[in-house]
C-alpha positions as CSV (number, residue, x, y, z in Angstrom):
1,M,-20.5,26.9,38.4
2,L,-24.3,27.8,36.4
3,P,-26.1,30.8,37.5
4,A,-28.8,30.6,39.6
5,T,-31.4,31.7,37.0
6,T,-30.2,28.6,34.8
7,W,-30.9,26.2,37.7
8,V,-34.4,27.6,37.8
9,T,-34.8,27.1,34.4
10,T,-33.7,23.8,33.9
11,L,-35.9,22.6,37.0
12,T,-38.7,24.4,35.6
13,I,-38.5,22.4,32.5
14,V,-38.1,19.1,33.8
15,G,-41.2,20.2,36.2
16,L,-43.3,21.0,33.4
17,I,-42.4,17.7,31.4
18,A,-42.8,15.4,34.3
19,T,-46.2,17.2,34.9
20,A,-47.0,17.1,31.0
21,L,-46.2,13.1,31.1
22,R,-48.3,12.6,34.3
23,I,-51.2,14.3,32.6
24,R,-50.6,12.1,29.3
25,A,-50.6,9.1,31.6
26,R,-53.9,10.1,33.3
27,L,-55.7,10.8,30.0
28,E,-54.7,7.6,28.5
29,Y,-55.5,5.7,31.8
30,R,-58.9,7.1,31.8
31,R,-59.1,6.3,27.7
32,Q,-58.3,2.8,28.5
33,S,-60.8,2.5,31.3
34,R,-63.6,3.8,29.0
35,L,-62.8,1.5,26.6
36,H,-63.0,-1.8,28.7
37,G,-65.6,-1.1,31.0
38,C,-63.4,-0.5,33.7
39,E,-63.7,1.5,37.2
40,A,-61.5,2.1,39.7
41,P,-61.8,0.6,43.5
42,P,-62.6,2.6,46.3
43,C,-59.4,4.5,47.7
44,L,-58.0,4.0,51.1
45,A,-58.6,7.0,53.3
46,Q,-55.3,8.4,53.8
47,L,-54.0,11.9,55.1
48,D,-51.0,12.5,52.7
49,P,-52.7,12.0,49.3
50,V,-49.4,12.5,47.3
51,F,-46.9,10.0,48.8
52,G,-49.4,8.3,51.4
53,L,-46.5,8.5,54.1
54,D,-49.7,7.9,57.0
55,L,-50.5,4.5,55.4
56,I,-46.4,3.6,55.2
57,L,-46.0,4.4,58.9
58,A,-49.1,2.5,59.9
59,R,-47.8,-0.6,57.9
60,F,-44.5,-0.6,59.6
61,I,-46.5,0.0,63.1
62,S,-49.0,-3.3,62.3
63,I,-45.8,-5.2,61.4
64,K,-43.7,-4.4,64.2
65,A,-46.7,-5.3,66.7
66,D,-47.5,-8.4,64.3
67,R,-50.8,-7.2,63.1
68,R,-50.4,-6.8,60.0
69,N,-52.9,-9.6,58.9
70,V,-55.4,-8.4,61.0
71,S,-55.1,-4.7,60.3
72,L,-55.7,-6.0,56.6
73,L,-58.4,-7.9,57.8
74,E,-60.2,-4.7,59.5
75,Q,-59.3,-2.7,56.4
76,F,-61.7,-5.0,54.1
77,R,-64.3,-5.2,56.5
78,Q,-64.4,-1.4,56.3
79,N,-63.9,-0.7,52.5
80,G,-65.4,-3.9,50.8
81,S,-63.3,-6.7,49.2
82,T,-61.4,-4.5,46.9
83,F,-59.7,-1.3,47.3
84,Q,-56.8,0.6,46.3
85,S,-54.1,3.0,48.2
86,K,-51.6,5.3,46.5
87,T,-48.1,5.3,48.1
88,L,-45.0,7.0,47.0
89,G,-46.5,7.6,43.4
90,R,-47.6,4.2,42.7
91,T,-51.2,2.3,43.5
92,T,-51.6,-0.7,45.1
93,V,-55.1,-2.9,44.6
94,F,-56.0,-4.8,47.4
95,T,-58.0,-7.5,47.0
96,I,-60.0,-10.7,48.2
97,E,-61.9,-11.8,45.3
98,P,-61.5,-15.2,43.9
99,R,-61.5,-14.0,40.1
100,N,-59.0,-11.9,40.8
101,L,-56.9,-14.5,42.2
102,Q,-57.3,-16.7,39.5
103,S,-56.6,-14.1,36.8
104,V,-53.2,-13.3,38.4
105,F,-52.3,-16.8,39.3
106,S,-53.5,-18.6,36.3
107,T,-55.8,-17.2,33.2
108,N,-53.8,-14.2,33.1
109,F,-50.1,-15.3,34.7
110,S,-47.8,-13.8,32.4
111,A,-48.8,-10.4,32.8
112,W,-47.4,-10.4,36.1
113,G,-44.3,-11.0,37.9
114,V,-42.1,-10.4,41.2
115,E,-39.0,-9.7,40.0
116,P,-38.8,-6.4,39.8
117,M,-40.6,-6.0,43.7
118,R,-38.4,-8.8,44.9
119,L,-35.2,-9.4,43.4
120,F,-33.7,-6.2,45.1
121,A,-34.3,-7.7,48.5
122,F,-34.0,-11.3,47.8
123,E,-30.9,-11.8,46.0
124,P,-28.1,-10.7,48.7
125,F,-29.7,-13.5,50.7
126,V,-30.8,-16.3,48.5
127,G,-29.8,-15.1,44.9
128,K,-32.1,-15.0,41.9
129,G,-34.2,-18.2,41.9
130,I,-38.0,-19.3,41.8
131,M,-38.7,-17.1,44.7
132,C,-37.7,-13.5,42.7
133,S,-37.9,-14.2,39.1
134,D,-40.1,-14.2,36.5
135,G,-39.8,-15.4,32.9
136,A,-37.3,-17.7,31.0
137,S,-35.3,-17.5,34.5
138,W,-38.3,-18.6,36.7
139,E,-39.4,-21.6,34.4
140,H,-35.6,-22.9,34.3
141,S,-35.9,-22.9,38.2
142,R,-39.6,-24.5,38.4
143,A,-38.1,-27.5,36.2
144,L,-35.5,-28.3,38.0
145,I,-37.5,-27.9,41.3
146,K,-40.6,-29.4,40.5
147,P,-39.6,-33.4,40.8
148,T,-39.0,-32.6,44.3
149,F,-42.8,-32.5,44.7
150,A,-43.8,-35.7,43.2
151,R,-45.8,-38.1,45.4
152,T,-43.2,-41.1,45.3
153,Q,-40.5,-38.5,46.6
154,I,-42.7,-37.2,49.3
155,A,-43.6,-40.2,50.7
156,D,-40.1,-41.6,50.4
157,L,-38.5,-39.1,52.5
158,H,-41.2,-37.9,54.9
159,L,-42.0,-41.5,55.8
160,D,-38.5,-43.2,55.8
161,S,-36.6,-40.2,57.1
162,F,-39.1,-37.9,58.8
163,G,-39.9,-40.1,61.8
164,V,-36.1,-40.3,62.5
165,H,-36.4,-36.6,63.3
166,V,-40.0,-36.7,65.0
167,E,-38.6,-39.1,67.5
168,R,-35.4,-37.0,68.5
169,L,-38.0,-34.1,68.7
170,I,-39.8,-36.0,71.3
171,D,-37.2,-37.3,73.3
172,L,-36.6,-33.3,73.8
173,I,-40.2,-32.7,75.3
174,P,-39.8,-32.9,79.4
175,K,-41.6,-36.1,80.7
176,D,-42.4,-34.1,84.0
177,G,-45.5,-32.6,82.3
178,S,-43.9,-29.0,82.5
179,T,-44.3,-26.3,80.0
180,C,-42.5,-26.5,76.9
181,D,-42.1,-24.3,73.9
182,L,-42.9,-26.1,70.8
183,Q,-42.0,-23.7,68.2
184,P,-38.1,-23.7,68.4
185,L,-38.2,-27.5,68.3
186,F,-40.3,-27.2,65.3
187,A,-37.9,-24.8,63.7
188,R,-34.8,-27.2,64.4
189,L,-37.3,-30.3,62.8
190,A,-38.2,-28.3,60.0
191,L,-34.4,-27.5,59.6
192,D,-33.4,-31.3,59.6
193,S,-36.1,-32.6,57.7
194,S,-35.2,-29.9,54.8
195,T,-31.9,-30.2,54.4
196,E,-31.9,-34.1,54.1
197,F,-34.7,-33.5,51.3
198,L,-32.7,-30.5,49.6
199,F,-29.1,-31.8,50.5
200,G,-29.6,-35.8,51.1
201,E,-28.0,-35.3,54.7
202,S,-29.6,-33.6,57.8
203,V,-27.7,-31.0,59.7
204,E,-28.9,-32.9,63.2
205,A,-30.0,-29.6,64.5
206,L,-32.4,-31.9,66.9
207,D,-29.2,-34.0,68.1
208,P,-29.1,-33.2,72.1
209,Q,-25.6,-33.6,71.6
210,L,-25.0,-30.6,69.3
211,T,-24.7,-27.6,71.6
212,S,-22.7,-25.3,69.4
213,S,-23.0,-26.5,65.7
214,S,-22.5,-24.8,62.2
215,A,-26.6,-25.9,61.8
216,K,-27.5,-23.8,64.9
217,S,-25.6,-20.6,63.7
218,F,-27.2,-21.2,60.1
219,L,-30.9,-21.3,61.8
220,A,-30.0,-18.2,63.4
221,A,-28.3,-16.8,60.6
222,Y,-31.3,-17.5,58.2
223,D,-34.0,-16.2,60.6
224,Y,-32.1,-12.9,60.9
225,G,-31.7,-13.0,57.1
226,Q,-35.6,-13.6,56.6
227,S,-36.2,-10.5,58.9
228,G,-33.9,-8.8,56.6
229,V,-35.2,-9.3,53.7
230,G,-39.0,-8.4,54.8
231,R,-37.4,-5.0,56.1
232,R,-35.6,-4.2,52.4
233,I,-38.9,-5.3,51.0
234,Q,-41.1,-3.0,52.4
235,L,-39.2,0.3,51.1
236,P,-37.0,-1.0,48.2
237,Q,-36.7,3.0,47.1
238,F,-34.9,3.9,50.4
239,N,-32.5,1.0,51.2
240,F,-29.6,3.1,49.8
241,L,-30.3,4.8,53.0
242,T,-30.2,2.0,55.7
243,T,-27.1,-0.2,56.5
244,D,-27.2,-3.4,58.7
245,R,-24.0,-5.0,58.9
246,R,-25.6,-8.2,60.9
247,F,-28.0,-8.9,57.7
248,W,-24.7,-9.0,55.5
249,E,-23.2,-11.3,58.1
250,A,-26.2,-13.2,58.1
251,C,-25.8,-13.6,54.2
252,K,-22.3,-14.8,54.5
253,I,-23.0,-17.3,57.5
254,A,-26.1,-19.1,55.0
255,H,-24.2,-19.0,52.0
256,D,-20.9,-20.4,53.7
257,F,-23.1,-23.4,55.2
258,V,-25.1,-24.0,51.8
259,D,-21.7,-24.1,49.9
260,R,-20.6,-26.9,52.2
261,Q,-23.5,-28.9,52.1
262,I,-23.0,-28.5,48.1
263,Q,-19.4,-29.8,48.2
264,K,-20.7,-32.9,50.5
265,A,-23.3,-33.6,48.0
266,L,-20.4,-33.4,45.1
267,L,-18.2,-35.8,46.9
268,L,-21.2,-38.0,47.8
269,S,-22.6,-38.2,44.1
270,S,-18.9,-38.5,42.9
271,Q,-18.8,-41.7,45.1
272,E,-22.4,-42.9,44.0
273,G,-21.2,-42.7,40.7
274,H,-18.7,-45.6,41.4
275,S,-21.2,-47.2,43.0
276,E,-23.3,-49.9,41.4
277,K,-26.0,-49.5,44.1
278,K,-29.1,-47.2,42.9
279,P,-29.4,-44.0,44.6
280,R,-32.3,-44.3,47.4
281,R,-34.2,-41.6,46.8
282,Y,-34.3,-38.0,45.1
283,V,-32.1,-35.2,46.0
284,L,-32.1,-31.8,44.9
285,A,-28.7,-30.7,45.3
286,H,-27.4,-34.2,43.4
287,E,-30.1,-33.7,40.7
288,L,-28.7,-29.9,40.4
289,L,-25.3,-30.9,40.0
290,R,-26.2,-33.1,37.3
291,E,-27.6,-30.1,35.4
292,T,-25.0,-27.8,35.8
293,G,-21.4,-27.4,37.1
294,N,-22.1,-23.6,38.4
295,L,-22.1,-24.2,41.8
296,L,-23.3,-20.2,42.4
297,D,-26.4,-21.1,40.5
298,I,-26.9,-24.3,42.8
299,R,-26.6,-22.1,45.9
300,N,-29.2,-19.8,44.8
301,Q,-31.7,-22.7,43.6
302,L,-31.0,-24.2,46.8
303,L,-31.4,-21.4,49.0
304,N,-34.8,-20.3,47.2
305,I,-36.4,-23.8,47.2
306,F,-35.4,-23.7,51.4
307,L,-37.0,-20.6,51.8
308,P,-40.6,-21.4,51.6
309,A,-39.9,-25.4,52.7
310,H,-38.3,-24.2,56.0
311,E,-41.4,-21.8,56.5
312,A,-43.9,-24.3,55.4
313,I,-42.9,-27.1,57.8
314,G,-42.3,-24.9,61.4
315,V,-44.9,-22.5,60.9
316,A,-47.5,-25.1,59.9
317,L,-46.5,-27.5,63.0
318,T,-46.5,-24.7,65.0
319,N,-49.9,-23.3,64.2
320,I,-51.5,-27.0,64.0
321,F,-50.2,-27.3,67.9
322,F,-51.2,-23.9,68.8
323,N,-54.9,-24.5,67.6
324,L,-55.1,-28.0,69.3
325,A,-53.9,-26.7,72.7
326,R,-56.5,-24.4,72.6
327,H,-59.4,-27.2,71.5
328,P,-59.0,-30.3,73.5
329,A,-62.2,-31.7,72.0
330,V,-60.6,-31.4,68.8
331,Y,-57.3,-33.0,70.1
332,S,-59.2,-35.8,71.7
333,K,-61.0,-36.4,68.5
334,L,-57.8,-36.5,66.4
335,R,-55.8,-38.7,69.3
336,N,-58.8,-41.2,68.9
337,E,-58.6,-41.7,65.2
338,I,-54.9,-41.9,65.0
339,L,-55.0,-44.7,67.8
340,D,-57.9,-46.7,65.9
341,A,-56.1,-46.6,62.6
342,E,-53.1,-48.7,64.7
343,L,-50.5,-47.1,62.8
344,S,-47.1,-48.2,63.2
345,P,-43.5,-47.6,61.3
346,C,-44.2,-51.2,59.5
347,N,-47.7,-50.0,58.1
348,L,-47.6,-46.3,57.9
349,T,-48.1,-45.3,54.3
350,F,-48.6,-42.0,52.4
351,E,-52.1,-43.6,51.5
352,R,-53.1,-44.3,54.6
353,L,-52.2,-40.9,56.3
354,K,-54.3,-39.3,53.5
355,G,-57.1,-41.8,54.8
356,L,-57.2,-40.1,58.1
357,K,-60.3,-37.7,57.2
358,Y,-60.3,-36.0,60.6
359,L,-56.4,-35.3,60.7
360,Q,-56.5,-33.8,57.1
361,S,-59.7,-31.6,58.1
362,V,-57.4,-30.3,61.2
363,I,-54.8,-29.8,58.8
364,S,-57.0,-27.9,56.3
365,E,-58.7,-25.5,59.1
366,T,-55.2,-24.4,60.5
367,F,-54.5,-23.3,57.0
368,R,-57.7,-21.2,56.7
369,L,-57.2,-19.9,60.2
370,N,-53.5,-19.3,59.7
371,P,-52.2,-19.6,56.6
372,T,-48.5,-19.7,56.0
373,I,-48.4,-16.8,54.0
374,G,-51.0,-14.1,55.1
375,T,-50.5,-11.7,51.9
376,N,-49.0,-12.2,48.8
377,S,-48.6,-9.9,46.1
378,R,-47.6,-9.5,42.2
379,M,-46.6,-6.2,39.8
380,A,-48.2,-5.5,36.8
381,L,-45.3,-6.5,34.0
382,K,-47.8,-4.6,31.6
383,D,-51.1,-2.5,31.4
384,T,-53.6,-5.3,32.3
385,I,-56.9,-5.8,33.7
386,L,-58.4,-7.5,37.2
387,P,-61.7,-9.1,36.0
388,T,-63.6,-7.6,39.1
389,G,-64.0,-5.3,42.2
390,G,-64.2,-2.3,40.4
391,G,-66.6,0.7,41.6
392,P,-67.2,2.7,44.3
393,S,-68.8,0.4,46.9
394,G,-65.6,-2.0,47.1
395,S,-67.8,-5.1,46.3
396,G,-68.4,-4.0,42.6
397,T,-68.3,-5.9,39.5
398,S,-66.6,-4.0,37.1
399,P,-63.0,-4.7,36.1
400,I,-60.0,-2.7,37.2
401,L,-57.3,-1.3,35.0
402,V,-53.8,-1.9,36.7
403,R,-51.4,-0.1,34.4
404,K,-47.6,-1.3,34.2
405,G,-45.5,-1.2,37.5
406,D,-48.7,-1.1,39.9
407,I,-49.4,-3.9,42.3
408,V,-52.0,-6.0,43.4
409,V,-52.0,-7.3,46.9
410,F,-54.0,-10.5,47.8
411,G,-55.0,-10.9,51.5
412,F,-55.6,-14.6,52.6
413,Y,-56.0,-14.5,56.3
414,A,-58.9,-11.8,55.4
415,L,-60.0,-14.2,52.5
416,H,-59.9,-17.0,54.6
417,R,-62.5,-15.3,56.9
418,Q,-65.0,-14.5,54.2
419,P,-68.2,-15.7,55.5
420,K,-69.7,-16.2,51.8
421,I,-66.7,-18.5,51.1
422,F,-66.1,-20.4,54.1
């Protein structure tokens, strides 16, 4: 066993080296800032300037109270359109400046990524795919998935098959005028439509005869798995201290369910291969089977695309009807527009739906008030620059130098409430 003096000496040397490296990094940061004319945005007031534990606690409280978007909106109103905080040795820049969004998501796209932030949290649940990868892996996933969003494919699925699921949902609504919770019905609608879109076969979650189906257990497992991913992504540095058996059980249920769907798609694809009939529409599972025989990779891609697809449909419909229920005049005007269009299953087309201008406005306003994703974030993969927001006022126009490993958070909920834009 080493003497105590040896341990003290070792720790002192390590501490001095760490301090020297930190000073060097700060000096380099200041040099680069001066070189590019950068200024730091104002720093969020915090009691703990080293680890930011008070900010972490406040964030968890707001998430638990379902006030994360609202609390972030309040911070933007107090501190300006761009500010920063320091937690656990890392700087996070919060911004709602459109030029910064354009830089991160378009003009300087390669400098930013999600894999260092998300992969640890997402991989146990959905594997490595488009939601948690960067570079060549992300490009590969995007190339496989992009055709599913072609207009002809969307029109084919949602106009030919979506109506069946909607009719089943309507049948489940009480006819006696009693109160009905639409949110779980919309979740099941999303499950049915998404699985048909991805696997070529709906899981029939809206079928009233299915009282204890694997589809319902999958939906419950998926909901819990998503919440588990959300918890893991908040403090990834300390996830080794936590255990959640239910999360890992949810991952297994989700994986087993998708694996069964892949096997069905494999069988159906084999049958279509021996048939002269042309497949009636694009199905992602079938296309992935043509691209690769790696069933694990196929499962990962399907789960990664199901994550936003399932969320987008269910959340959007819930928010639309939530707002319509509170604005009867808007509901009445929308209903009249649809009745005047004299739509029926025979004449319903993608273009006719786009022609319902008031309907499009209702959808757009819902997405403004209740964006499906209230915040989004990216990590700097190298030292880079945000074009605006620097300066002590919180609404400055100087560029901001962002170091590799630091994070930028975009508050879409707050952005959509900016009077100068909307």
